[in-house]
PDB file with one MODEL, atoms N, CA, C and O in Angstrom:
MODEL        1
ATOM      1  N   MET A   1     217.734 213.322 -63.182  1.00  0.00           N
ATOM      2  CA  MET A   1     216.622 213.923 -63.872  1.00  0.00           C
ATOM      3  C   MET A   1     215.762 212.808 -64.482  1.00  0.00           C
ATOM      4  O   MET A   1     216.290 211.856 -65.057  1.00  0.00           O
ATOM      5  N   THR A   2     214.452 212.932 -64.355  1.00  0.00           N
ATOM      6  CA  THR A   2     213.537 211.942 -64.908  1.00  0.00           C
ATOM      7  C   THR A   2     213.015 212.433 -66.252  1.00  0.00           C
ATOM      8  O   THR A   2     212.530 213.558 -66.374  1.00  0.00           O
ATOM      9  N   GLN A   3     213.125 211.562 -67.263  1.00  0.00           N
ATOM     10  CA  GLN A   3     212.625 211.849 -68.599  1.00  0.00           C
ATOM     11  C   GLN A   3     211.910 210.611 -69.101  1.00  0.00           C
ATOM     12  O   GLN A   3     211.845 209.598 -68.405  1.00  0.00           O
ATOM     13  N   ARG A   4     211.373 210.691 -70.311  1.00  0.00           N
ATOM     14  CA  ARG A   4     210.760 209.531 -70.941  1.00  0.00           C
ATOM     15  C   ARG A   4     211.502 209.261 -72.241  1.00  0.00           C
ATOM     16  O   ARG A   4     211.926 210.191 -72.927  1.00  0.00           O
ATOM     17  N   ALA A   5     211.657 207.987 -72.575  1.00  0.00           N
ATOM     18  CA  ALA A   5     212.340 207.609 -73.812  1.00  0.00           C
ATOM     19  C   ALA A   5     211.797 206.267 -74.269  1.00  0.00           C
ATOM     20  O   ALA A   5     211.209 205.525 -73.482  1.00  0.00           O
ATOM     21  N   ASN A   6     211.996 205.958 -75.537  1.00  0.00           N
ATOM     22  CA  ASN A   6     211.579 204.664 -76.073  1.00  0.00           C
ATOM     23  C   ASN A   6     212.667 203.623 -75.836  1.00  0.00           C
ATOM     24  O   ASN A   6     213.845 203.865 -76.098  1.00  0.00           O
ATOM     25  N   PHE A   7     212.253 202.467 -75.337  1.00  0.00           N
ATOM     26  CA  PHE A   7     213.168 201.360 -75.092  1.00  0.00           C
ATOM     27  C   PHE A   7     212.612 200.097 -75.726  1.00  0.00           C
ATOM     28  O   PHE A   7     211.400 199.887 -75.767  1.00  0.00           O
ATOM     29  N   HIS A   8     213.515 199.260 -76.220  1.00  0.00           N
ATOM     30  CA  HIS A   8     213.156 197.976 -76.825  1.00  0.00           C
ATOM     31  C   HIS A   8     213.183 196.897 -75.752  1.00  0.00           C
ATOM     32  O   HIS A   8     214.184 196.713 -75.060  1.00  0.00           O
ATOM     33  N   PHE A   9     212.066 196.188 -75.627  1.00  0.00           N
ATOM     34  CA  PHE A   9     211.966 195.109 -74.650  1.00  0.00           C
ATOM     35  C   PHE A   9     211.642 193.798 -75.359  1.00  0.00           C
ATOM     36  O   PHE A   9     210.954 193.781 -76.379  1.00  0.00           O
ATOM     37  N   THR A  10     212.148 192.704 -74.801  1.00  0.00           N
ATOM     38  CA  THR A  10     211.733 191.365 -75.215  1.00  0.00           C
ATOM     39  C   THR A  10     210.971 190.763 -74.048  1.00  0.00           C
ATOM     40  O   THR A  10     211.405 190.837 -72.899  1.00  0.00           O
ATOM     41  N   ILE A  11     209.837 190.170 -74.359  1.00  0.00           N
ATOM     42  CA  ILE A  11     208.999 189.539 -73.336  1.00  0.00           C
ATOM     43  C   ILE A  11     208.903 188.060 -73.668  1.00  0.00           C
ATOM     44  O   ILE A  11     208.566 187.687 -74.792  1.00  0.00           O
ATOM     45  N   TRP A  12     209.201 187.220 -72.684  1.00  0.00           N
ATOM     46  CA  TRP A  12     209.078 185.771 -72.853  1.00  0.00           C
ATOM     47  C   TRP A  12     207.957 185.279 -71.950  1.00  0.00           C
ATOM     48  O   TRP A  12     207.842 185.687 -70.794  1.00  0.00           O
ATOM     49  N   TYR A  13     207.132 184.393 -72.502  1.00  0.00           N
ATOM     50  CA  TYR A  13     206.022 183.795 -71.754  1.00  0.00           C
ATOM     51  C   TYR A  13     206.295 182.316 -71.549  1.00  0.00           C
ATOM     52  O   TYR A  13     206.694 181.610 -72.475  1.00  0.00           O
ATOM     53  N   PHE A  14     206.077 181.857 -70.331  1.00  0.00           N
ATOM     54  CA  PHE A  14     206.242 180.455 -69.989  1.00  0.00           C
ATOM     55  C   PHE A  14     204.945 179.929 -69.394  1.00  0.00           C
ATOM     56  O   PHE A  14     204.264 180.627 -68.643  1.00  0.00           O
ATOM     57  N   LYS A  15     204.613 178.693 -69.738  1.00  0.00           N
ATOM     58  CA  LYS A  15     203.434 178.066 -69.143  1.00  0.00           C
ATOM     59  C   LYS A  15     203.700 177.831 -67.659  1.00  0.00           C
ATOM     60  O   LYS A  15     204.844 177.904 -67.210  1.00  0.00           O
ATOM     61  N   THR A  16     202.653 177.553 -66.906  1.00  0.00           N
ATOM     62  CA  THR A  16     202.830 177.310 -65.476  1.00  0.00           C
ATOM     63  C   THR A  16     203.732 176.105 -65.213  1.00  0.00           C
ATOM     64  O   THR A  16     204.309 175.983 -64.132  1.00  0.00           O
ATOM     65  N   SER A  17     203.853 175.212 -66.205  1.00  0.00           N
ATOM     66  CA  SER A  17     204.749 174.060 -66.073  1.00  0.00           C
ATOM     67  C   SER A  17     206.211 174.462 -66.244  1.00  0.00           C
ATOM     68  O   SER A  17     207.110 173.672 -65.954  1.00  0.00           O
ATOM     69  N   GLY A  18     206.454 175.696 -66.717  1.00  0.00           N
ATOM     70  CA  GLY A  18     207.809 176.167 -66.966  1.00  0.00           C
ATOM     71  C   GLY A  18     208.229 176.049 -68.417  1.00  0.00           C
ATOM     72  O   GLY A  18     209.313 176.500 -68.784  1.00  0.00           O
ATOM     73  N   LYS A  19     207.388 175.451 -69.249  1.00  0.00           N
ATOM     74  CA  LYS A  19     207.695 175.277 -70.663  1.00  0.00           C
ATOM     75  C   LYS A  19     207.526 176.606 -71.406  1.00  0.00           C
ATOM     76  O   LYS A  19     206.552 177.327 -71.191  1.00  0.00           O
ATOM     77  N   PHE A  20     208.494 176.921 -72.289  1.00  0.00           N
ATOM     78  CA  PHE A  20     208.429 178.144 -73.090  1.00  0.00           C
ATOM     79  C   PHE A  20     207.164 178.143 -73.927  1.00  0.00           C
ATOM     80  O   PHE A  20     206.759 177.107 -74.454  1.00  0.00           O
ATOM     81  N   TYR A  21     206.539 179.314 -74.049  1.00  0.00           N
ATOM     82  CA  TYR A  21     205.306 179.416 -74.820  1.00  0.00           C
ATOM     83  C   TYR A  21     205.425 180.401 -75.984  1.00  0.00           C
ATOM     84  O   TYR A  21     205.118 180.044 -77.122  1.00  0.00           O
ATOM     85  N   ALA A  22     205.867 181.633 -75.719  1.00  0.00           N
ATOM     86  CA  ALA A  22     205.903 182.648 -76.780  1.00  0.00           C
ATOM     87  C   ALA A  22     206.907 183.734 -76.430  1.00  0.00           C
ATOM     88  O   ALA A  22     207.370 183.847 -75.295  1.00  0.00           O
ATOM     89  N   GLU A  23     207.230 184.535 -77.454  1.00  0.00           N
ATOM     90  CA  GLU A  23     208.127 185.670 -77.292  1.00  0.00           C
ATOM     91  C   GLU A  23     207.547 186.858 -78.036  1.00  0.00           C
ATOM     92  O   GLU A  23     206.928 186.695 -79.088  1.00  0.00           O
ATOM     93  N   ALA A  24     207.744 188.044 -77.498  1.00  0.00           N
ATOM     94  CA  ALA A  24     207.293 189.262 -78.165  1.00  0.00           C
ATOM     95  C   ALA A  24     208.346 190.344 -78.010  1.00  0.00           C
ATOM     96  O   ALA A  24     209.033 190.415 -76.990  1.00  0.00           O
ATOM     97  N   LYS A  25     208.467 191.178 -79.016  1.00  0.00           N
ATOM     98  CA  LYS A  25     209.357 192.334 -78.957  1.00  0.00           C
ATOM     99  C   LYS A  25     208.498 193.583 -79.053  1.00  0.00           C
ATOM    100  O   LYS A  25     207.642 193.697 -79.930  1.00  0.00           O
ATOM    101  N   VAL A  26     208.737 194.521 -78.138  1.00  0.00           N
ATOM    102  CA  VAL A  26     207.939 195.746 -78.098  1.00  0.00           C
ATOM    103  C   VAL A  26     208.850 196.955 -77.895  1.00  0.00           C
ATOM    104  O   VAL A  26     209.975 196.829 -77.413  1.00  0.00           O
ATOM    105  N   ILE A  27     208.346 198.112 -78.267  1.00  0.00           N
ATOM    106  CA  ILE A  27     209.004 199.377 -77.971  1.00  0.00           C
ATOM    107  C   ILE A  27     208.036 200.168 -77.109  1.00  0.00           C
ATOM    108  O   ILE A  27     206.928 200.486 -77.542  1.00  0.00           O
ATOM    109  N   TRP A  28     208.452 200.484 -75.892  1.00  0.00           N
ATOM    110  CA  TRP A  28     207.614 201.218 -74.956  1.00  0.00           C
ATOM    111  C   TRP A  28     208.284 202.515 -74.560  1.00  0.00           C
ATOM    112  O   TRP A  28     209.508 202.584 -74.450  1.00  0.00           O
ATOM    113  N   ASN A  29     207.481 203.543 -74.347  1.00  0.00           N
ATOM    114  CA  ASN A  29     207.956 204.816 -73.845  1.00  0.00           C
ATOM    115  C   ASN A  29     207.943 204.735 -72.320  1.00  0.00           C
ATOM    116  O   ASN A  29     206.881 204.687 -71.701  1.00  0.00           O
ATOM    117  N   ILE A  30     209.125 204.719 -71.730  1.00  0.00           N
ATOM    118  CA  ILE A  30     209.286 204.451 -70.300  1.00  0.00           C
ATOM    119  C   ILE A  30     210.089 205.591 -69.667  1.00  0.00           C
ATOM    120  O   ILE A  30     210.941 206.197 -70.317  1.00  0.00           O
ATOM    121  N   ARG A  31     209.810 205.871 -68.405  1.00  0.00           N
ATOM    122  CA  ARG A  31     210.590 206.873 -67.673  1.00  0.00           C
ATOM    123  C   ARG A  31     212.036 206.407 -67.545  1.00  0.00           C
ATOM    124  O   ARG A  31     212.307 205.209 -67.461  1.00  0.00           O
ATOM    125  N   THR A  32     212.946 207.349 -67.531  1.00  0.00           N
ATOM    126  CA  THR A  32     214.350 207.054 -67.263  1.00  0.00           C
ATOM    127  C   THR A  32     214.737 207.716 -65.952  1.00  0.00           C
ATOM    128  O   THR A  32     214.106 208.678 -65.515  1.00  0.00           O
ATOM    129  N   VAL A  33     215.774 207.191 -65.339  1.00  0.00           N
ATOM    130  CA  VAL A  33     216.294 207.771 -64.109  1.00  0.00           C
ATOM    131  C   VAL A  33     217.716 208.216 -64.402  1.00  0.00           C
ATOM    132  O   VAL A  33     218.634 207.395 -64.408  1.00  0.00           O
ATOM    133  N   GLY A  34     217.907 209.498 -64.644  1.00  0.00           N
ATOM    134  CA  GLY A  34     219.227 210.000 -64.989  1.00  0.00           C
ATOM    135  C   GLY A  34     219.751 209.298 -66.228  1.00  0.00           C
ATOM    136  O   GLY A  34     219.047 209.180 -67.231  1.00  0.00           O
ATOM    137  N   THR A  35     220.978 208.836 -66.154  1.00  0.00           N
ATOM    138  CA  THR A  35     221.580 208.115 -67.281  1.00  0.00           C
ATOM    139  C   THR A  35     221.549 206.611 -67.047  1.00  0.00           C
ATOM    140  O   THR A  35     222.176 205.860 -67.793  1.00  0.00           O
ATOM    141  N   ALA A  36     220.833 206.162 -66.028  1.00  0.00           N
ATOM    142  CA  ALA A  36     220.828 204.742 -65.663  1.00  0.00           C
ATOM    143  C   ALA A  36     219.927 203.895 -66.549  1.00  0.00           C
ATOM    144  O   ALA A  36     219.855 202.678 -66.374  1.00  0.00           O
ATOM    145  N   GLY A  37     219.238 204.524 -67.500  1.00  0.00           N
ATOM    146  CA  GLY A  37     218.393 203.747 -68.394  1.00  0.00           C
ATOM    147  C   GLY A  37     216.956 203.697 -67.945  1.00  0.00           C
ATOM    148  O   GLY A  37     216.520 204.536 -67.157  1.00  0.00           O
ATOM    149  N   PRO A  38     216.195 202.701 -68.449  1.00  0.00           N
ATOM    150  CA  PRO A  38     214.764 202.668 -68.171  1.00  0.00           C
ATOM    151  C   PRO A  38     214.466 202.394 -66.707  1.00  0.00           C
ATOM    152  O   PRO A  38     215.182 201.659 -66.027  1.00  0.00           O
ATOM    153  N   TYR A  39     213.410 202.997 -66.255  1.00  0.00           N
ATOM    154  CA  TYR A  39     212.912 202.743 -64.908  1.00  0.00           C
ATOM    155  C   TYR A  39     212.072 201.478 -65.008  1.00  0.00           C
ATOM    156  O   TYR A  39     210.896 201.535 -65.368  1.00  0.00           O
ATOM    157  N   MET A  40     212.679 200.330 -64.689  1.00  0.00           N
ATOM    158  CA  MET A  40     212.048 199.038 -64.955  1.00  0.00           C
ATOM    159  C   MET A  40     210.724 198.867 -64.227  1.00  0.00           C
ATOM    160  O   MET A  40     209.876 198.088 -64.661  1.00  0.00           O
ATOM    161  N   THR A  41     210.539 199.586 -63.128  1.00  0.00           N
ATOM    162  CA  THR A  41     209.257 199.512 -62.432  1.00  0.00           C
ATOM    163  C   THR A  41     208.131 199.963 -63.356  1.00  0.00           C
ATOM    164  O   THR A  41     207.035 199.405 -63.312  1.00  0.00           O
ATOM    165  N   ASP A  42     208.391 200.974 -64.197  1.00  0.00           N
ATOM    166  CA  ASP A  42     207.387 201.427 -65.164  1.00  0.00           C
ATOM    167  C   ASP A  42     207.082 200.336 -66.188  1.00  0.00           C
ATOM    168  O   ASP A  42     205.920 200.113 -66.527  1.00  0.00           O
ATOM    169  N   ALA A  43     208.120 199.654 -66.683  1.00  0.00           N
ATOM    170  CA  ALA A  43     207.923 198.586 -67.663  1.00  0.00           C
ATOM    171  C   ALA A  43     207.122 197.444 -67.057  1.00  0.00           C
ATOM    172  O   ALA A  43     206.215 196.913 -67.697  1.00  0.00           O
ATOM    173  N   VAL A  44     207.449 197.065 -65.831  1.00  0.00           N
ATOM    174  CA  VAL A  44     206.724 195.985 -65.156  1.00  0.00           C
ATOM    175  C   VAL A  44     205.278 196.401 -64.899  1.00  0.00           C
ATOM    176  O   VAL A  44     204.365 195.590 -65.058  1.00  0.00           O
ATOM    177  N   ALA A  45     205.062 197.650 -64.505  1.00  0.00           N
ATOM    178  CA  ALA A  45     203.694 198.141 -64.265  1.00  0.00           C
ATOM    179  C   ALA A  45     202.886 198.119 -65.562  1.00  0.00           C
ATOM    180  O   ALA A  45     201.707 197.767 -65.547  1.00  0.00           O
ATOM    181  N   LYS A  46     203.506 198.490 -66.679  1.00  0.00           N
ATOM    182  CA  LYS A  46     202.809 198.463 -67.966  1.00  0.00           C
ATOM    183  C   LYS A  46     202.422 197.031 -68.313  1.00  0.00           C
ATOM    184  O   LYS A  46     201.302 196.780 -68.760  1.00  0.00           O
ATOM    185  N   LEU A  47     203.340 196.092 -68.109  1.00  0.00           N
ATOM    186  CA  LEU A  47     203.058 194.685 -68.398  1.00  0.00           C
ATOM    187  C   LEU A  47     201.941 194.154 -67.505  1.00  0.00           C
ATOM    188  O   LEU A  47     201.056 193.441 -67.978  1.00  0.00           O
ATOM    189  N   ARG A  48     201.976 194.496 -66.220  1.00  0.00           N
ATOM    190  CA  ARG A  48     200.911 194.067 -65.301  1.00  0.00           C
ATOM    191  C   ARG A  48     199.570 194.659 -65.703  1.00  0.00           C
ATOM    192  O   ARG A  48     198.542 193.984 -65.651  1.00  0.00           O
ATOM    193  N   GLY A  49     199.589 195.931 -66.105  1.00  0.00           N
ATOM    194  CA  GLY A  49     198.353 196.574 -66.541  1.00  0.00           C
ATOM    195  C   GLY A  49     197.745 195.868 -67.743  1.00  0.00           C
ATOM    196  O   GLY A  49     196.529 195.686 -67.817  1.00  0.00           O
ATOM    197  N   LEU A  50     198.599 195.471 -68.687  1.00  0.00           N
ATOM    198  CA  LEU A  50     198.107 194.737 -69.859  1.00  0.00           C
ATOM    199  C   LEU A  50     197.573 193.365 -69.448  1.00  0.00           C
ATOM    200  O   LEU A  50     196.548 192.912 -69.958  1.00  0.00           O
ATOM    201  N   ARG A  51     198.272 192.710 -68.527  1.00  0.00           N
ATOM    202  CA  ARG A  51     197.839 191.388 -68.066  1.00  0.00           C
ATOM    203  C   ARG A  51     196.493 191.476 -67.351  1.00  0.00           C
ATOM    204  O   ARG A  51     195.651 190.589 -67.493  1.00  0.00           O
ATOM    205  N   ASP A  52     196.297 192.528 -66.596  1.00  0.00           N
ATOM    206  CA  ASP A  52     195.102 192.663 -65.761  1.00  0.00           C
ATOM    207  C   ASP A  52     193.971 193.446 -66.436  1.00  0.00           C
ATOM    208  O   ASP A  52     192.968 193.758 -65.793  1.00  0.00           O
ATOM    209  N   SER A  53     194.122 193.763 -67.719  1.00  0.00           N
ATOM    210  CA  SER A  53     193.153 194.630 -68.385  1.00  0.00           C
ATOM    211  C   SER A  53     191.821 193.949 -68.688  1.00  0.00           C
ATOM    212  O   SER A  53     190.909 194.588 -69.212  1.00  0.00           O
ATOM    213  N   GLY A  54     191.698 192.687 -68.372  1.00  0.00           N
ATOM    214  CA  GLY A  54     190.430 191.999 -68.579  1.00  0.00           C
ATOM    215  C   GLY A  54     190.121 191.738 -70.035  1.00  0.00           C
ATOM    216  O   GLY A  54     188.953 191.645 -70.412  1.00  0.00           O
ATOM    217  N   GLY A  55     191.142 191.619 -70.859  1.00  0.00           N
ATOM    218  CA  GLY A  55     190.930 191.292 -72.260  1.00  0.00           C
ATOM    219  C   GLY A  55     190.748 192.494 -73.154  1.00  0.00           C
ATOM    220  O   GLY A  55     190.634 192.342 -74.370  1.00  0.00           O
ATOM    221  N   GLN A  56     190.716 193.706 -72.578  1.00  0.00           N
ATOM    222  CA  GLN A  56     190.526 194.900 -73.397  1.00  0.00           C
ATOM    223  C   GLN A  56     191.745 195.150 -74.280  1.00  0.00           C
ATOM    224  O   GLN A  56     191.604 195.628 -75.406  1.00  0.00           O
ATOM    225  N   GLU A  57     192.910 194.840 -73.792  1.00  0.00           N
ATOM    226  CA  GLU A  57     194.140 195.003 -74.561  1.00  0.00           C
ATOM    227  C   GLU A  57     195.018 193.792 -74.257  1.00  0.00           C
ATOM    228  O   GLU A  57     195.452 193.598 -73.121  1.00  0.00           O
ATOM    229  N   ALA A  58     195.272 192.989 -75.272  1.00  0.00           N
ATOM    230  CA  ALA A  58     196.024 191.747 -75.070  1.00  0.00           C
ATOM    231  C   ALA A  58     197.491 192.040 -74.781  1.00  0.00           C
ATOM    232  O   ALA A  58     198.035 193.060 -75.203  1.00  0.00           O
ATOM    233  N   LEU A  59     198.108 191.132 -74.060  1.00  0.00           N
ATOM    234  CA  LEU A  59     199.546 191.225 -73.848  1.00  0.00           C
ATOM    235  C   LEU A  59     200.266 191.122 -75.186  1.00  0.00           C
ATOM    236  O   LEU A  59     199.815 190.382 -76.061  1.00  0.00           O
ATOM    237  N   PRO A  60     201.369 191.841 -75.373  1.00  0.00           N
ATOM    238  CA  PRO A  60     202.121 191.749 -76.623  1.00  0.00           C
ATOM    239  C   PRO A  60     202.543 190.309 -76.895  1.00  0.00           C
ATOM    240  O   PRO A  60     203.087 189.639 -76.017  1.00  0.00           O
ATOM    241  N   GLY A  61     202.291 189.838 -78.110  1.00  0.00           N
ATOM    242  CA  GLY A  61     202.682 188.479 -78.478  1.00  0.00           C
ATOM    243  C   GLY A  61     201.636 187.432 -78.176  1.00  0.00           C
ATOM    244  O   GLY A  61     201.785 186.279 -78.580  1.00  0.00           O
ATOM    245  N   LEU A  62     200.576 187.805 -77.472  1.00  0.00           N
ATOM    246  CA  LEU A  62     199.515 186.862 -77.128  1.00  0.00           C
ATOM    247  C   LEU A  62     198.191 187.400 -77.642  1.00  0.00           C
ATOM    248  O   LEU A  62     198.000 188.612 -77.736  1.00  0.00           O
ATOM    249  N   SER A  63     197.286 186.503 -77.972  1.00  0.00           N
ATOM    250  CA  SER A  63     195.940 186.927 -78.331  1.00  0.00           C
ATOM    251  C   SER A  63     194.988 186.221 -77.386  1.00  0.00           C
ATOM    252  O   SER A  63     194.647 185.054 -77.580  1.00  0.00           O
ATOM    253  N   GLY A  64     194.578 186.923 -76.391  1.00  0.00           N
ATOM    254  CA  GLY A  64     193.699 186.342 -75.401  1.00  0.00           C
ATOM    255  C   GLY A  64     193.473 187.315 -74.266  1.00  0.00           C
ATOM    256  O   GLY A  64     193.922 188.460 -74.316  1.00  0.00           O
ATOM    257  N   GLU A  65     192.783 186.860 -73.255  1.00  0.00           N
ATOM    258  CA  GLU A  65     192.407 187.750 -72.171  1.00  0.00           C
ATOM    259  C   GLU A  65     193.483 187.951 -71.130  1.00  0.00           C
ATOM    260  O   GLU A  65     193.464 188.962 -70.427  1.00  0.00           O
ATOM    261  N   GLY A  66     194.394 187.053 -71.007  1.00  0.00           N
ATOM    262  CA  GLY A  66     195.400 187.203 -69.963  1.00  0.00           C
ATOM    263  C   GLY A  66     196.395 186.072 -70.007  1.00  0.00           C
ATOM    264  O   GLY A  66     196.427 185.294 -70.960  1.00  0.00           O
ATOM    265  N   TRP A  67     197.193 185.986 -68.994  1.00  0.00           N
ATOM    266  CA  TRP A  67     198.222 184.953 -68.930  1.00  0.00           C
ATOM    267  C   TRP A  67     198.448 184.613 -67.480  1.00  0.00           C
ATOM    268  O   TRP A  67     198.641 185.506 -66.655  1.00  0.00           O
ATOM    269  N   ASP A  68     198.428 183.318 -67.149  1.00  0.00           N
ATOM    270  CA  ASP A  68     198.626 182.920 -65.758  1.00  0.00           C
ATOM    271  C   ASP A  68     199.979 182.259 -65.533  1.00  0.00           C
ATOM    272  O   ASP A  68     200.275 181.812 -64.425  1.00  0.00           O
ATOM    273  N   GLY A  69     200.797 182.195 -66.571  1.00  0.00           N
ATOM    274  CA  GLY A  69     202.133 181.627 -66.427  1.00  0.00           C
ATOM    275  C   GLY A  69     203.149 182.702 -66.087  1.00  0.00           C
ATOM    276  O   GLY A  69     202.795 183.840 -65.783  1.00  0.00           O
ATOM    277  N   CYS A  70     204.404 182.327 -66.145  1.00  0.00           N
ATOM    278  CA  CYS A  70     205.501 183.234 -65.831  1.00  0.00           C
ATOM    279  C   CYS A  70     205.783 184.152 -67.020  1.00  0.00           C
ATOM    280  O   CYS A  70     205.723 183.721 -68.171  1.00  0.00           O
ATOM    281  N   ILE A  71     206.088 185.406 -66.737  1.00  0.00           N
ATOM    282  CA  ILE A  71     206.450 186.372 -67.762  1.00  0.00           C
ATOM    283  C   ILE A  71     207.815 186.946 -67.395  1.00  0.00           C
ATOM    284  O   ILE A  71     208.027 187.393 -66.268  1.00  0.00           O
ATOM    285  N   VAL A  72     208.734 186.931 -68.354  1.00  0.00           N
ATOM    286  CA  VAL A  72     210.069 187.497 -68.150  1.00  0.00           C
ATOM    287  C   VAL A  72     210.230 188.646 -69.131  1.00  0.00           C
ATOM    288  O   VAL A  72     209.926 188.506 -70.315  1.00  0.00           O
ATOM    289  N   ILE A  73     210.711 189.790 -68.634  1.00  0.00           N
ATOM    290  CA  ILE A  73     210.892 190.958 -69.483  1.00  0.00           C
ATOM    291  C   ILE A  73     212.344 191.401 -69.409  1.00  0.00           C
ATOM    292  O   ILE A  73     212.944 191.429 -68.335  1.00  0.00           O
ATOM    293  N   ASN A  74     212.908 191.751 -70.576  1.00  0.00           N
ATOM    294  CA  ASN A  74     214.292 192.168 -70.653  1.00  0.00           C
ATOM    295  C   ASN A  74     214.399 193.399 -71.544  1.00  0.00           C
ATOM    296  O   ASN A  74     213.760 193.470 -72.594  1.00  0.00           O
ATOM    297  N   CYS A  75     215.200 194.359 -71.128  1.00  0.00           N
ATOM    298  CA  CYS A  75     215.424 195.546 -71.955  1.00  0.00           C
ATOM    299  C   CYS A  75     216.602 195.272 -72.883  1.00  0.00           C
ATOM    300  O   CYS A  75     217.713 195.001 -72.426  1.00  0.00           O
ATOM    301  N   GLU A  76     216.353 195.344 -74.181  1.00  0.00           N
ATOM    302  CA  GLU A  76     217.391 195.063 -75.166  1.00  0.00           C
ATOM    303  C   GLU A  76     218.382 196.211 -75.315  1.00  0.00           C
ATOM    304  O   GLU A  76     219.394 196.064 -76.001  1.00  0.00           O
ATOM    305  N   ASP A  77     218.112 197.331 -74.695  1.00  0.00           N
ATOM    306  CA  ASP A  77     219.013 198.465 -74.793  1.00  0.00           C
ATOM    307  C   ASP A  77     220.152 198.391 -73.776  1.00  0.00           C
ATOM    308  O   ASP A  77     220.836 199.384 -73.530  1.00  0.00           O
ATOM    309  N   GLY A  78     220.347 197.231 -73.199  1.00  0.00           N
ATOM    310  CA  GLY A  78     221.498 197.000 -72.357  1.00  0.00           C
ATOM    311  C   GLY A  78     221.316 197.250 -70.876  1.00  0.00           C
ATOM    312  O   GLY A  78     222.294 197.298 -70.130  1.00  0.00           O
ATOM    313  N   PHE A  79     220.070 197.410 -70.438  1.00  0.00           N
ATOM    314  CA  PHE A  79     219.826 197.641 -69.014  1.00  0.00           C
ATOM    315  C   PHE A  79     219.022 196.473 -68.456  1.00  0.00           C
ATOM    316  O   PHE A  79     218.173 195.905 -69.143  1.00  0.00           O
ATOM    317  N   PRO A  80     219.298 196.125 -67.212  1.00  0.00           N
ATOM    318  CA  PRO A  80     218.578 194.969 -66.621  1.00  0.00           C
ATOM    319  C   PRO A  80     217.123 195.266 -66.355  1.00  0.00           C
ATOM    320  O   PRO A  80     216.396 194.402 -65.866  1.00  0.00           O
TER     321      PRO A  80
ENDMDL
END
């Protein structure tokens, strides 16, 4: 069964050189798939949407128009 629930995520930003840049913690309402936890495709799509929004809504933890480095997202509620 598909439902929506709030999940805690940590987002890490790395420069294109691989050097750590910033960290952000967010709570997002994400679809779930049965009891398997968050549907990570939804979380990744939300992050991509924020990255590609053209500066209208900044990525969590960053103040700017976008990010061209690596972004790593992890669900703190125990799901990959």
